[in-house]
Steps between C-alpha positions, in 0.01 A plus 500: 500500500337624819654593834304607808590595855256554784555609861214433742476650847242503781316823585232370738405142594258470205657761267823469305687715255702412192759670278569345160702540182462317166712483185416325173670467162421330172878453453486671163251254351204741472543565128499126424140461622251490213363851446766662725248596773763677714612715206145579390412619850828690539594291803858438597621141533547544873327657796559589863247580767475539875235565757343444836205308633287412801392153614201448731438158656120514527263225614406460130862447395790714387409840357778679315545829318811596302606824334774487237701748293687409182827647372306747285311625809180335382276399789292183521395229737726199429341173397665210682 
């Protein structure tokens, strides 16, 4: 299960900002997967993250950069 929320807002005519939050869960089915990859990696069956981003409407197309933080305060650029 995956849930996402995103709030977009204008900053300048060609620049926008975004705030986002994501939640995911395997609904307790992680240990039923062959090899128990979640258990082997010590990963919980759920996760929560939030972050911010910038959107630039350039002549070449949309350029975006996001910065996310997970519930364990691990930092990474979210793949979307």
